[in-house]
C-alpha positions as CSV (number, residue, x, y, z in Angstrom):
1,M,0.0,0.0,0.0
2,E,2.9,2.3,0.6
3,K,3.7,2.3,-3.1
4,F,0.3,3.8,-3.9
5,H,-0.3,6.0,-0.8
6,C,-2.4,8.5,-2.7
7,L,-4.6,5.9,-4.5
8,F,-5.6,4.4,-1.2
9,E,-6.2,7.6,0.8
10,P,-9.8,8.3,1.9
11,I,-11.7,11.3,0.6
12,L,-15.0,13.1,1.4
13,I,-17.7,13.5,-1.2
14,G,-20.1,15.7,0.6
15,E,-20.3,14.1,4.0
16,I,-19.7,10.6,2.6
17,L,-16.2,9.2,3.5
18,V,-15.0,7.2,0.5
19,P,-12.3,4.7,1.5
20,N,-10.0,5.3,-1.5
21,R,-9.5,7.4,-4.6
22,I,-10.7,4.8,-7.1
23,C,-14.0,5.5,-8.7
24,H,-16.1,3.4,-11.1
25,V,-17.4,6.1,-13.4
26,P,-20.9,5.3,-14.8
27,T,-21.2,2.6,-17.4
28,I,-24.4,1.2,-18.7
29,T,-24.3,-2.6,-18.7
30,S,-27.7,-3.0,-20.3
31,S,-28.3,-6.2,-18.2
32,S,-31.3,-5.2,-16.1
33,H,-34.7,-6.9,-16.5
34,I,-36.7,-5.7,-19.5
35,D,-38.8,-3.4,-17.2
36,G,-35.7,-1.7,-15.9
37,S,-35.6,-3.4,-12.5
38,V,-32.4,-4.7,-10.9
39,S,-31.4,-8.2,-12.1
40,E,-29.1,-10.8,-10.7
41,K,-26.5,-9.8,-13.4
42,N,-26.5,-6.2,-12.0
43,I,-25.9,-7.6,-8.5
44,N,-23.1,-9.8,-9.6
45,H,-21.4,-7.2,-11.8
46,Y,-21.4,-4.3,-9.3
47,S,-20.7,-6.5,-6.2
48,T,-17.6,-7.9,-8.1
49,I,-16.3,-4.4,-8.6
50,A,-16.9,-3.6,-4.9
51,K,-15.2,-6.9,-3.9
52,G,-12.2,-5.8,-6.0
53,G,-11.8,-2.8,-3.9
54,T,-13.2,0.2,-5.8
55,G,-14.0,2.9,-3.3
56,F,-16.8,4.7,-5.0
57,I,-19.1,3.1,-7.6
58,V,-21.5,5.0,-9.9
59,V,-24.2,2.7,-11.4
60,G,-24.6,4.0,-14.9
61,G,-27.4,5.4,-17.0
62,T,-30.6,4.9,-15.0
63,S,-33.7,6.3,-16.6
64,V,-36.0,8.8,-14.8
65,D,-38.9,8.0,-17.1
66,E,-39.4,4.5,-18.5
67,K,-41.8,5.6,-21.3
68,S,-39.6,8.2,-23.0
69,C,-36.0,7.8,-21.9
70,R,-34.5,4.3,-22.1
71,S,-31.0,4.8,-23.3
72,T,-30.7,1.1,-24.1
73,G,-33.3,-1.7,-24.4
74,S,-32.6,-2.9,-20.8
75,N,-31.0,-0.2,-18.8
76,M,-32.1,0.4,-15.2
77,V,-35.2,2.6,-14.5
78,V,-36.2,4.4,-11.3
79,D,-39.4,6.2,-12.1
80,E,-41.7,4.2,-9.7
81,D,-41.5,3.2,-6.1
82,H,-41.6,-0.5,-7.0
83,Y,-38.0,-0.2,-8.2
84,I,-36.8,0.6,-4.7
85,P,-36.5,-3.0,-3.3
86,G,-34.3,-4.1,-6.2
87,L,-32.1,-0.9,-5.8
88,A,-31.8,-1.6,-2.1
89,W,-30.5,-5.1,-2.9
90,L,-28.0,-3.6,-5.4
91,A,-26.8,-1.0,-2.9
92,E,-26.3,-3.6,-0.2
93,S,-24.3,-5.8,-2.6
94,M,-21.7,-3.0,-2.8
95,H,-21.9,-1.8,0.8
96,R,-21.0,-5.3,2.1
97,Y,-17.5,-4.9,0.5
98,G,-17.0,-1.4,1.9
99,A,-17.7,0.6,-1.2
100,K,-19.8,3.8,-1.4
101,C,-22.2,4.0,-4.3
102,A,-24.3,6.3,-6.3
103,V,-26.8,6.0,-9.2
104,Q,-26.5,8.1,-12.3
105,L,-29.8,9.6,-13.4
106,Q,-30.2,10.1,-17.1
107,H,-32.5,11.2,-19.8
108,P,-31.0,10.4,-23.2
109,G,-33.2,12.8,-25.1
110,R,-32.4,12.5,-28.9
111,Q,-30.2,9.5,-28.2
112,V,-33.1,7.4,-26.8
113,S,-33.1,3.7,-27.9
114,L,-36.6,3.9,-29.4
115,S,-35.8,3.7,-33.1
116,K,-39.3,4.2,-34.5
117,Q,-40.4,7.0,-32.3
118,D,-39.7,10.7,-32.4
119,N,-37.0,11.7,-29.9
120,I,-37.0,14.8,-27.7
121,A,-34.3,17.3,-27.2
122,S,-33.6,21.0,-26.4
123,N,-34.2,22.0,-30.0
124,N,-36.0,20.8,-33.1
125,C,-33.5,19.3,-35.5
126,E,-32.6,16.4,-37.7
127,G,-29.5,14.3,-37.3
128,L,-27.8,11.0,-37.9
129,I,-25.6,9.4,-35.3
130,P,-24.4,6.1,-36.7
131,W,-22.5,5.2,-33.5
132,S,-25.7,5.6,-31.4
133,Q,-28.5,3.1,-30.8
134,N,-31.1,5.3,-32.4
135,P,-30.7,5.2,-36.2
136,T,-33.3,3.3,-38.2
137,F,-32.3,0.8,-40.8
138,F,-34.7,-0.5,-43.4
139,N,-32.8,-3.5,-44.6
140,A,-29.2,-4.8,-45.1
141,D,-28.7,-2.8,-48.3
142,A,-30.2,0.5,-47.0
143,I,-28.4,3.3,-45.3
144,A,-29.4,4.9,-42.0
145,I,-31.8,7.9,-42.2
146,N,-31.9,11.1,-40.2
147,K,-33.9,11.1,-37.0
148,T,-36.4,13.9,-36.3
149,V,-35.9,15.4,-32.9
150,Q,-38.7,17.5,-31.3
151,A,-38.0,20.3,-28.8
152,L,-39.5,20.1,-25.4
153,S,-42.0,22.9,-24.5
154,T,-41.2,25.1,-21.5
155,D,-43.8,23.2,-19.4
156,E,-42.3,19.9,-20.4
157,V,-38.9,21.1,-19.4
158,I,-40.2,22.1,-16.0
159,G,-41.8,18.7,-15.7
160,L,-38.3,17.1,-16.1
161,V,-37.2,18.7,-12.8
162,G,-39.7,16.6,-10.8
163,L,-38.8,13.4,-12.7
164,F,-35.1,13.8,-11.6
165,S,-35.8,14.8,-8.0
166,E,-38.3,12.0,-7.5
167,A,-35.9,9.5,-8.9
168,A,-33.2,10.8,-6.6
169,W,-35.5,10.3,-3.6
170,R,-36.1,6.7,-4.6
171,V,-32.3,6.2,-4.9
172,M,-31.8,7.6,-1.4
173,Q,-34.6,5.4,0.0
174,A,-32.9,2.4,-1.5
175,G,-29.8,3.1,0.6
176,F,-27.4,4.6,-2.0
177,D,-25.0,7.2,-0.8
178,A,-25.4,9.7,-3.6
179,V,-26.8,10.4,-7.1
180,E,-25.1,11.7,-10.2
181,L,-26.7,13.7,-13.0
182,H,-25.7,12.8,-16.5
183,A,-25.1,16.0,-18.3
184,A,-22.4,14.8,-20.8
185,H,-22.1,13.2,-24.3
186,G,-25.1,14.9,-26.0
187,Y,-27.8,13.4,-23.8
188,L,-30.7,15.6,-22.8
189,L,-29.1,17.6,-19.9
190,S,-26.0,18.0,-22.0
191,Q,-28.0,19.5,-24.8
192,F,-29.5,22.1,-22.5
193,L,-26.0,23.0,-21.2
194,S,-24.4,23.1,-24.6
195,P,-24.0,26.4,-26.7
196,Y,-23.7,24.1,-29.7
197,F,-27.2,22.5,-29.2
198,N,-29.2,25.0,-27.2
199,K,-30.7,27.7,-29.4
200,R,-34.0,28.0,-27.4
201,N,-35.5,31.4,-27.0
202,D,-37.2,30.8,-23.6
203,R,-35.7,30.9,-20.1
204,F,-33.9,27.6,-20.7
205,G,-31.9,28.5,-23.7
206,G,-29.5,30.9,-25.3
207,S,-27.4,32.6,-22.7
208,F,-24.9,31.0,-20.3
209,E,-27.3,31.6,-17.4
210,N,-30.3,30.1,-19.2
211,R,-28.4,27.1,-20.4
212,L,-27.5,26.2,-16.8
213,R,-31.1,26.8,-15.5
214,L,-32.4,23.2,-16.0
215,P,-29.5,21.3,-14.3
216,L,-29.3,23.9,-11.5
217,A,-33.1,23.6,-11.0
218,I,-32.7,19.8,-10.8
219,V,-30.0,20.1,-8.2
220,D,-32.1,22.5,-6.1
221,S,-35.2,20.2,-6.3
222,I,-33.1,17.2,-5.3
223,Q,-31.8,19.1,-2.3
224,K,-35.3,20.1,-1.2
225,K,-36.6,16.6,-1.6
226,C,-33.7,14.6,-0.2
227,G,-31.9,17.2,2.0
228,K,-28.7,19.0,1.4
229,N,-26.7,16.3,3.1
230,F,-27.5,13.8,0.2
231,P,-24.6,14.3,-2.3
232,V,-25.4,15.2,-5.9
233,L,-22.5,14.8,-8.4
234,I,-22.6,16.1,-12.0
235,R,-20.9,14.5,-15.0
236,Y,-20.4,16.9,-17.9
237,S,-18.2,17.1,-21.0
238,V,-15.4,19.6,-20.5
239,D,-14.7,20.0,-24.3
240,E,-17.4,19.2,-26.8
241,W,-14.9,19.3,-29.7
242,V,-17.3,20.9,-32.2
243,P,-17.2,24.5,-33.5
244,G,-19.4,26.6,-31.2
245,G,-19.4,23.9,-28.5
246,R,-18.3,24.2,-24.9
247,D,-14.6,24.4,-24.3
248,L,-12.4,24.4,-21.2
249,I,-12.8,28.1,-20.6
250,E,-16.6,27.8,-20.3
251,S,-16.3,24.5,-18.4
252,V,-14.4,26.2,-15.7
253,K,-17.3,28.7,-15.3
254,V,-19.8,25.8,-15.3
255,A,-17.8,24.1,-12.6
256,K,-18.0,27.2,-10.3
257,E,-21.7,27.4,-10.9
258,F,-22.3,23.8,-10.0
259,E,-20.2,24.2,-6.9
260,N,-22.1,27.2,-5.8
261,A,-25.4,25.3,-6.4
262,G,-24.3,22.6,-3.9
263,A,-22.9,19.9,-6.2
264,A,-20.7,17.5,-4.1
265,A,-18.3,16.5,-6.8
266,L,-17.7,16.9,-10.5
267,D,-17.2,14.0,-12.9
268,L,-15.4,15.3,-15.9
269,S,-15.9,13.7,-19.3
270,Q,-15.4,14.7,-23.0
271,S,-17.2,15.2,-26.2
272,I,-20.7,14.8,-27.7
273,Q,-21.9,12.2,-30.2
274,E,-21.0,14.3,-33.2
275,R,-17.4,13.9,-32.3
276,P,-17.2,10.3,-30.9
277,G,-13.5,9.9,-30.9
278,A,-12.8,12.0,-27.7
279,G,-16.0,10.6,-26.1
280,F,-15.3,6.9,-26.6
281,D,-11.5,7.4,-26.7
282,P,-10.5,4.2,-28.6
283,M,-7.0,2.8,-28.4
284,Y,-5.6,5.7,-30.4
285,Y,-5.9,8.0,-27.4
286,P,-3.0,7.9,-25.0
287,E,-3.3,7.4,-21.2
288,G,-4.0,10.6,-19.4
289,W,-4.8,12.8,-22.4
290,T,-7.7,14.4,-20.5
291,I,-5.7,15.4,-17.4
292,Y,-5.5,19.0,-18.6
293,A,-9.2,19.3,-17.8
294,S,-9.2,18.3,-14.1
295,E,-5.9,20.1,-13.6
296,A,-7.5,23.4,-14.7
297,I,-10.9,22.9,-13.0
298,K,-9.4,21.7,-9.7
299,K,-7.6,25.1,-9.3
300,Q,-11.0,26.9,-9.4
301,V,-13.2,24.7,-7.1
302,K,-12.9,23.1,-3.7
303,I,-15.2,20.1,-4.3
304,P,-13.6,16.8,-5.5
305,V,-13.0,16.4,-9.2
306,I,-13.0,13.0,-10.9
307,N,-11.1,12.4,-14.1
308,S,-11.3,9.3,-16.3
309,H,-10.7,8.3,-20.0
310,S,-7.9,5.8,-20.7
311,L,-6.4,5.6,-17.2
312,R,-4.9,2.2,-16.9
313,N,-1.7,2.0,-14.9
314,P,-1.6,2.4,-11.1
315,E,1.8,4.1,-11.2
316,Y,0.5,6.8,-13.5
317,C,-2.7,7.2,-11.5
318,E,-0.7,7.6,-8.3
319,Q,1.5,10.2,-10.0
320,I,-1.4,12.5,-11.1
321,L,-3.0,12.2,-7.6
322,A,0.3,13.1,-6.0
323,E,0.7,16.1,-8.3
324,G,-2.8,17.3,-7.5
325,K,-4.1,17.0,-11.0
326,T,-7.2,15.2,-10.0
327,D,-8.9,14.1,-6.8
328,L,-10.3,10.7,-7.9
329,I,-9.2,8.2,-10.6
330,G,-12.2,7.4,-12.8
331,L,-12.1,3.8,-14.2
332,S,-14.8,2.5,-16.4
333,R,-13.8,0.0,-19.1
334,Q,-10.7,-0.8,-17.0
335,L,-12.9,-2.3,-14.4
336,L,-14.7,-4.3,-17.0
337,A,-11.4,-5.7,-18.1
338,D,-10.2,-6.3,-14.6
339,P,-12.5,-5.6,-11.6
340,Y,-9.7,-6.6,-9.3
341,W,-7.5,-3.7,-10.5
342,P,-7.5,-2.0,-7.0
343,L,-6.8,-5.3,-5.2
344,K,-3.9,-6.1,-7.4
345,A,-2.5,-2.5,-7.0
346,K,-2.8,-2.7,-3.2
347,Y,-0.7,-5.9,-3.1
348,G,1.8,-4.7,-5.6
349,K,0.8,-7.2,-8.3
350,T,0.6,-4.6,-11.0
351,R,1.8,-6.9,-13.8
352,A,-1.1,-9.2,-13.1
353,I,-3.5,-6.4,-14.0
354,R,-5.3,-7.1,-17.2
355,R,-5.2,-3.6,-18.7
356,C,-8.1,-2.5,-20.9
357,I,-6.9,-2.0,-24.5
358,S,-9.7,0.4,-25.4
359,C,-10.8,-1.8,-28.3
360,L,-14.5,-0.9,-27.8
361,T,-15.8,-4.3,-29.1
362,G,-17.2,-6.0,-26.0
363,C,-18.2,-2.8,-24.2
364,W,-19.6,-1.1,-27.2
365,S,-19.9,-2.2,-30.9
366,D,-20.5,-5.9,-30.2
367,S,-22.8,-5.1,-27.2
368,I,-24.5,-1.8,-26.5
369,L,-24.5,-0.6,-30.2
370,A,-25.9,-4.0,-31.2
371,K,-28.6,-3.7,-28.4
372,K,-27.1,-6.4,-26.3
373,E,-25.5,-6.5,-22.8
374,V,-22.0,-5.2,-22.1
375,T,-19.2,-7.7,-22.2
376,C,-15.4,-7.4,-22.5
377,A,-13.1,-8.6,-25.3
378,I,-10.3,-9.6,-23.0
379,N,-12.4,-10.6,-19.9
380,P,-15.1,-13.0,-20.9
381,S,-16.5,-13.2,-17.4
382,C,-17.5,-9.6,-17.5
383,N,-21.3,-9.5,-17.0
384,N,-21.2,-13.3,-17.4
385,Q,-20.4,-15.2,-14.2
386,H,-20.7,-18.5,-15.9
387,L,-17.4,-17.8,-17.6
388,E,-15.5,-17.2,-14.3
389,I,-12.9,-19.7,-13.4
390,K,-14.4,-20.9,-10.1
391,K,-13.2,-24.4,-9.3
392,K,-10.5,-26.9,-10.2
393,T,-11.3,-30.0,-12.1
394,T,-11.3,-33.3,-10.1
395,A,-10.0,-35.3,-13.0
396,P,-7.2,-33.6,-14.9
397,V,-6.4,-34.6,-18.5
398,H,-3.6,-34.0,-20.9
399,I,-4.4,-31.3,-23.5
400,A,-2.5,-30.2,-26.5
401,V,-3.1,-26.6,-27.7
402,V,-1.9,-26.0,-31.2
403,G,-1.5,-22.3,-32.0
404,G,-0.2,-19.5,-29.8
405,G,-2.6,-16.8,-30.8
406,P,-5.2,-15.2,-28.5
407,A,-7.7,-18.2,-28.6
408,G,-5.0,-20.8,-28.0
409,L,-3.3,-18.8,-25.2
410,E,-6.6,-18.2,-23.3
411,A,-7.6,-21.8,-23.7
412,A,-4.2,-22.9,-22.3
413,R,-4.4,-20.5,-19.4
414,V,-7.9,-21.4,-18.4
415,A,-7.4,-25.1,-18.7
416,H,-4.2,-24.9,-16.7
417,E,-5.9,-22.8,-14.0
418,R,-8.5,-25.5,-13.6
419,G,-5.8,-28.1,-13.1
420,H,-5.4,-29.8,-16.5
421,F,-2.0,-30.7,-18.0
422,V,-1.4,-28.4,-21.0
423,T,1.2,-28.4,-23.7
424,L,1.1,-25.4,-26.0
425,F,2.6,-25.7,-29.6
426,E,3.4,-22.6,-31.7
427,K,5.1,-22.9,-35.1
428,S,6.7,-19.5,-34.9
429,G,9.2,-18.3,-32.3
430,E,6.8,-16.0,-30.5
431,L,3.4,-16.2,-28.8
432,G,0.7,-13.7,-29.6
433,G,-0.6,-14.5,-33.1
434,A,-2.3,-12.0,-35.3
435,I,-2.6,-9.2,-32.8
436,L,1.1,-8.6,-32.8
437,G,0.8,-6.8,-36.1
438,C,-0.9,-3.9,-34.2
439,C,2.5,-3.0,-32.8
440,L,3.2,-1.3,-36.1
441,V,0.1,0.8,-36.3
442,N,0.4,4.2,-34.8
443,G,-2.0,4.4,-31.8
444,K,-2.8,0.7,-31.5
445,E,0.1,-0.2,-29.3
446,K,-2.4,-1.0,-26.5
447,M,-3.2,-4.3,-28.2
448,K,0.3,-5.4,-27.0
449,W,-0.9,-4.8,-23.4
450,Y,-3.1,-7.8,-23.7
451,A,-0.5,-9.8,-25.7
452,D,2.1,-9.2,-23.0
453,W,-0.4,-9.9,-20.2
454,I,-1.4,-13.3,-21.5
455,R,2.2,-14.2,-22.4
456,Y,3.3,-13.3,-18.9
457,Q,0.5,-15.4,-17.5
458,I,1.6,-18.4,-19.6
459,A,5.1,-17.9,-18.3
460,V,4.3,-17.5,-14.5
461,L,1.9,-20.4,-14.6
462,G,4.7,-22.6,-15.9
463,I,2.7,-23.9,-18.9
464,E,4.8,-26.1,-21.2
465,V,5.4,-24.2,-24.4
466,Q,7.1,-25.6,-27.5
467,L,8.0,-22.8,-29.9
468,R,9.0,-23.3,-33.5
469,T,7.1,-26.6,-33.4
470,S,4.5,-28.1,-35.6
471,P,3.4,-31.3,-33.8
472,S,2.8,-34.5,-35.9
473,I,-0.5,-36.4,-35.8
474,E,1.3,-39.2,-34.0
475,E,2.5,-36.9,-31.3
476,L,-1.0,-35.4,-30.9
477,S,-2.5,-38.8,-30.6
478,S,-1.0,-39.2,-27.1
479,F,-3.1,-36.4,-25.7
480,D,-6.6,-36.8,-24.3
481,L,-7.8,-33.7,-26.2
482,V,-6.4,-31.4,-28.9
483,I,-7.5,-27.8,-29.1
484,N,-6.9,-26.5,-32.6
485,A,-6.2,-22.7,-32.5
486,T,-4.2,-22.4,-35.7
487,G,-5.9,-19.1,-36.6
488,A,-6.5,-17.7,-40.1
489,Q,-4.1,-17.2,-43.0
490,S,-4.0,-15.0,-46.0
491,Y,-4.6,-16.2,-49.5
492,V,-4.7,-14.9,-53.0
493,P,-8.1,-15.1,-54.8
494,E,-8.3,-16.5,-58.3
495,V,-7.2,-13.7,-60.7
496,H,-5.8,-13.4,-64.2
497,G,-2.2,-12.5,-64.6
498,L,0.7,-12.4,-62.2
499,K,-0.9,-14.0,-59.1
500,E,2.6,-14.9,-57.8
501,V,3.6,-11.3,-57.3
502,V,1.0,-10.8,-54.5
503,I,2.5,-10.6,-51.0
504,P,0.8,-12.0,-47.9
505,F,0.1,-9.2,-45.4
506,E,1.8,-11.4,-42.6
507,K,5.2,-10.7,-44.2
508,V,4.6,-7.0,-44.1
509,M,3.1,-6.8,-40.6
510,T,6.1,-8.3,-38.8
511,C,7.1,-6.0,-36.0
512,P,10.8,-5.1,-36.1
513,K,11.1,-3.9,-32.5
514,V,13.7,-6.0,-30.9
515,A,13.4,-4.3,-27.5
516,C,10.3,-6.4,-26.8
517,E,10.7,-8.8,-23.8
518,F,9.2,-11.6,-25.9
519,H,11.1,-11.0,-29.1
520,P,12.0,-14.3,-30.7
521,Q,15.3,-13.0,-32.1
522,D,14.7,-14.5,-35.5
523,R,11.7,-12.3,-36.5
524,K,12.3,-10.4,-39.7
525,S,10.1,-7.9,-41.5
526,L,9.8,-7.6,-45.3
527,P,10.7,-4.0,-46.4
528,L,8.7,-2.9,-49.4
529,K,10.6,-0.9,-52.0
530,G,8.8,1.7,-54.0
531,T,5.8,3.9,-53.0
532,K,2.6,2.6,-54.6
533,I,1.0,-0.2,-52.6
534,I,-2.2,-2.0,-53.3
535,I,-4.1,-3.4,-50.3
536,W,-6.4,-6.1,-51.6
537,G,-9.0,-7.3,-49.1
538,D,-11.0,-6.1,-46.1
539,H,-11.4,-6.3,-42.3
540,Y,-8.8,-5.7,-39.6
541,A,-5.9,-7.2,-41.7
542,A,-6.5,-4.7,-44.5
543,A,-7.2,-1.7,-42.2
544,D,-4.0,-2.2,-40.1
545,T,-1.8,-2.9,-43.0
546,A,-3.0,0.2,-44.8
547,A,-2.6,2.3,-41.7
548,Y,1.0,1.1,-41.2
549,L,2.1,1.5,-44.7
550,A,0.5,4.9,-45.1
551,S,2.3,6.0,-41.8
552,I,5.7,5.2,-43.3
553,G,5.1,7.3,-46.4
554,K,3.6,4.7,-48.8
555,E,0.8,5.7,-51.3
556,V,-1.8,3.2,-50.4
557,T,-4.9,2.1,-52.4
558,I,-7.4,-0.3,-50.9
559,I,-9.5,-2.5,-53.1
560,T,-12.5,-4.4,-51.6
561,D,-15.5,-6.1,-53.1
562,Q,-17.7,-4.9,-50.2
563,K,-20.0,-2.0,-50.6
564,E,-18.3,-0.4,-47.6
565,F,-14.7,-0.9,-46.5
566,G,-14.3,-2.2,-42.9
567,S,-18.0,-2.8,-42.3
568,K,-17.2,-5.3,-39.5
569,I,-14.5,-3.1,-37.9
570,E,-15.4,-1.4,-34.6
571,V,-17.1,1.8,-35.6
572,I,-15.3,4.4,-33.5
573,H,-11.9,3.0,-34.5
574,K,-13.0,3.2,-38.1
575,Y,-14.1,6.8,-37.5
576,V,-10.6,7.7,-36.4
577,L,-8.9,5.6,-39.1
578,F,-10.9,7.2,-41.9
579,K,-9.9,10.7,-40.7
580,R,-6.3,9.6,-40.9
581,F,-6.8,8.1,-44.3
582,Q,-7.9,11.7,-45.3
583,Q,-4.6,13.1,-43.8
584,T,-6.4,14.6,-40.8
585,D,-7.0,13.3,-37.3
586,A,-9.9,12.9,-34.8
587,E,-10.5,15.5,-32.2
588,A,-7.8,15.9,-29.5
589,L,-5.3,13.8,-31.5
590,T,-2.2,15.2,-33.2
591,S,-0.6,12.3,-35.1
592,K,1.7,13.1,-38.0
593,P,-0.5,13.2,-41.2
594,F,0.1,10.5,-43.8
595,K,2.2,11.7,-46.7
596,Y,-0.5,10.6,-49.1
597,P,-4.3,10.1,-48.6
598,V,-5.5,6.5,-48.7
599,K,-7.7,5.7,-51.6
600,I,-10.5,3.2,-51.3
601,Y,-12.3,1.4,-54.2
602,T,-15.4,-0.4,-52.9
603,N,-17.6,-2.8,-54.8
604,S,-14.6,-3.5,-56.9
605,K,-12.8,-6.6,-58.2
606,I,-9.4,-7.1,-59.6
607,N,-9.6,-8.6,-63.1
608,E,-6.0,-8.9,-64.0
609,I,-2.6,-8.3,-62.5
610,K,0.2,-7.3,-64.9
611,E,3.7,-6.2,-64.2
612,N,3.5,-2.9,-62.3
613,E,-0.1,-2.4,-63.3
614,L,-3.5,-4.0,-62.4
615,F,-7.0,-3.7,-63.9
616,L,-10.1,-3.7,-61.8
617,A,-13.8,-3.3,-62.4
618,D,-15.3,-0.7,-60.1
619,K,-18.8,-0.4,-58.7
620,S,-20.0,1.1,-61.9
621,S,-18.4,-1.7,-63.9
622,N,-15.8,0.7,-65.3
623,Q,-12.3,-0.7,-65.9
624,V,-9.7,1.2,-63.9
625,N,-5.9,0.9,-64.4
626,I,-3.9,1.3,-61.3
627,P,0.0,1.3,-61.3
628,Y,1.6,-0.4,-58.3
629,D,5.0,-1.3,-56.8
630,H,3.5,-4.1,-54.6
631,V,0.2,-5.8,-54.2
632,V,-0.5,-7.1,-50.6
633,T,-3.3,-9.6,-50.0
634,C,-5.4,-9.2,-46.9
635,W,-7.9,-11.8,-47.8
636,T,-8.0,-14.3,-45.0
637,K,-9.5,-17.8,-44.4
638,P,-9.5,-20.3,-41.6
639,N,-6.3,-22.4,-41.4
640,I,-7.9,-25.8,-40.9
641,D,-5.6,-28.2,-42.6
642,L,-4.2,-29.6,-39.4
643,Y,-7.7,-29.7,-37.8
644,Q,-9.0,-31.9,-40.6
645,Q,-6.1,-34.2,-40.4
646,I,-6.6,-34.6,-36.6
647,K,-10.3,-35.4,-37.1
648,A,-9.5,-37.9,-39.8
649,A,-7.1,-39.7,-37.5
650,G,-10.0,-40.1,-35.0
651,I,-8.4,-37.9,-32.3
652,D,-10.7,-35.9,-30.1
653,V,-10.2,-32.3,-31.3
654,V,-12.1,-29.0,-31.0
655,N,-11.6,-26.0,-33.3
656,I,-11.5,-22.4,-31.9
657,G,-10.7,-18.8,-32.7
658,D,-10.0,-17.6,-36.3
659,S,-9.5,-21.2,-37.4
660,V,-13.3,-21.4,-37.1
661,K,-13.9,-18.0,-38.8
662,P,-11.8,-14.8,-39.0
663,R,-13.4,-12.4,-36.5
664,N,-11.8,-10.3,-33.8
665,L,-10.0,-10.6,-30.5
666,H,-13.3,-10.6,-28.6
667,A,-14.4,-13.8,-30.3
668,A,-11.0,-15.5,-30.0
669,V,-10.7,-14.9,-26.3
670,K,-14.2,-16.0,-25.6
671,D,-13.7,-19.2,-27.6
672,G,-10.6,-19.9,-25.6
673,T,-12.3,-19.4,-22.2
674,T,-15.3,-21.4,-23.2
675,I,-13.3,-24.5,-24.2
676,G,-11.0,-24.1,-21.2
677,L,-14.0,-24.2,-18.8
678,T,-15.7,-27.1,-20.7
679,I,-12.9,-29.8,-20.6
680,E,-13.5,-32.6,-18.2
681,E,-12.2,-36.2,-17.8
682,H,-14.6,-37.7,-20.3
683,N,-14.5,-35.8,-23.5
684,L,-18.1,-36.2,-24.6
685,F,-18.9,-34.5,-27.9
686,N,-22.5,-33.7,-29.0
687,P,-23.6,-34.3,-32.6
688,N,-22.6,-30.7,-33.4
689,G,-19.0,-31.6,-32.7
690,N,-18.8,-29.6,-29.5
691,P,-17.4,-30.9,-26.2
692,I,-19.9,-30.8,-23.4
693,N,-19.9,-31.1,-19.6
694,D,-22.3,-30.6,-16.7
695,L,-24.5,-33.4,-18.0
696,P,-26.9,-35.1,-15.6
697,I,-25.2,-37.9,-13.8
698,D,-27.6,-40.5,-15.1
699,V,-27.1,-39.4,-18.8
700,V,-23.3,-39.6,-18.4
701,G,-23.6,-43.1,-17.0
702,Q,-26.0,-44.2,-19.8
703,I,-23.5,-42.9,-22.4
704,L,-20.3,-44.3,-20.9
705,K,-21.5,-47.7,-19.6
706,P,-21.1,-50.6,-22.1
């Protein structure tokens, strides 16, 4: 604890003594019951975070009006008294581990998750927010359409005040320690605060004073209903990153007004949905990039200030606390990736922390954006207690894992933790697989955080690893089970002309950084002479290869047969990437512009490759001649040759990760965890080819007995 004295120092929020400076800033898990009541999943999720030692937990995005303001299909609601018992259960689940807790009260306004109804906001407008839950899609080939947003009348605005204060009273009755108002990210209160949005001509719009009138009226109403000793926190965006939006100068004034009104603490965030990069801060954003905001605002107010966004390392968090740049460390996605971050920091086990890589797949694009529950790409047990490693096996078996990428590494780790005997085979000299290519992409170095974490776990667990080894069928036949995790591989589609000149992207995306702890010493990259590079294919392989080559001065052209390049890539990363392709950058980022813009041909097919020139048919069936120095294929397919040989030999085998289908890190890690948890003494396979366990005892006996 001495190493992180500041992190574990208590602090007062109002009259509530918080045991340490670690705060779970609000995150919607979208795992409540469909009516918005507290579920067992809510209890498990937040109690786990409290068990891990987080001092102050803010339960995210809770609706003050079920009929008009569900921000997701199954977020929590607190607009009626019958929600109080469930909320009390939730509060107690955190209090039992010593945490203090609050509920964030929210009205999403225009960003409501009701796609076929008109949305409400501060002003009438039309808009399209493709990274929100609210666009309407007609069918797979259609594009999203603008949503109509209706302005609230003055009387309707006044009615909101009562909704918020009544919700706060219910939260207090349930035993929570505080409430937080959500006035960030373009949601309803944010719109009233914002000079960019709020063009009203009544007492709730226009001037600085009028724009603050609604949130200040809500704070006043809560204090009258709940008493001034019940803390009210406010979360708002310091910089909105749009022309005419709020900036740091105005946000300092806002902070003073909130303090004068009686706010107990300020939870500082960033951006609105029109500029999602700074709001979601994907892996391109460095740790601590928002510290300027809390550092400036802390100098002007006496109440505690919370800063978040990409804080990952306890050492860095300790430093900014010691330097007085913030009062509390706000962790959101980091606690999804590892809810035991505080516990590991306390005991000095910082290398055991599974640092969030800001990939936004499990916590956003594969979950909330897709109207599902929050998960985590690198922590499958997030919001899913069935994927926790809870007990050892009573009958360990010998397992061969073939392939040292994310799926194979996670399968090996989980199986070993459960007590099985694992041997991991990797044909190259290094563990990590396809994600290691991200080391070359400016801004995606965080992917290596996970690669290093899982490789370190494999090492400290003492799992047997055989590098530069491709096991024979005979060798694999000695194991009780083989897990095939051979991943995907590039290939060259049928094409007329010089097919042999096409280069696999794997040869290009070989990291040359020898300082890496896990460097295999014989890793060599392939330098590409010349400037004009054709990237042929789609998905992450094409996106990362294009970004890397463009960053080193190559003139990159992407050719895909899809109607949109990168349709399955996480949307916020694609937002940033496309700005870089256009030689600019997303808000708050200052990377060096590419020397050349990246060109993209969609709905296009290469007809013929000649020496230094290729011919393609574009989406209008026009023939286009493109000169090149190199053509790089990013087409990928499952690498299943070994899997098929093992099956043919009658050996028990299961296929996982990209060797099933090229997807993403989220899918690979979940596959690895699932199989690692499934393995038992008797490898029973159902008719779908999947291993199964937890069968009724009588069924097991009926199957196994002669």
